[in-house]
Each structure stands twice: as structure tokens, then as C-alpha cells.
C-alpha positions, 0 to 999 in steps of 0.5 A: 500500500502506498503511503501519503504525506500530509504537512500540517502547520500547527498554531501555538506550538512553541516548545519541545514539550509541545512537539512531544505532545503533537508527536504522541497524538499523531502516532496514535492515529490508526494508519499513521506510519511516521511523524516528523515534528518540529515546532509549528509544523508536522509532516505525517506519512500515513495510509490512504484512508487517513484524512487531514481531519483525523490528524487535526482531531488528534491534535485538537485532543491535546490542545492544538489547532491546524492553521 
């Protein structure tokens, strides 16, 4: 199965602790295979059925919004 990549710009993500929370939230999305997180941004490799909305919902669950 081919993987897709989604890039997310994330509001109010300013510290390494924030990046850790974001990484953990994205890793918990079923079908997410890898996440590369830097302050303010995340790049997620995932299966085709994973939507940007599902990734955004995972971030919202830990207090972050996609811009």
C-alpha cells in the first residue's frame, strides 16, 4: 500500500514539550506510519484512508489547532 504525506502547520506550538505532545497524538492515529515534528509544523506519512481531519482531531485532543 502506498503511503501519503500530509504537512500540517500547527498554531501555538512553541516548545519541545509541545512537539512531544503533537508527536504522541499523531502516532496514535490508526494508519499513521511516521511523524516528523518540529515546532509549528508536522509532516505525517500515513495510509490512504487517513484524512487531514483525523490528524487535526488528534491534535485538537491535546490542545492544538491546524492553521
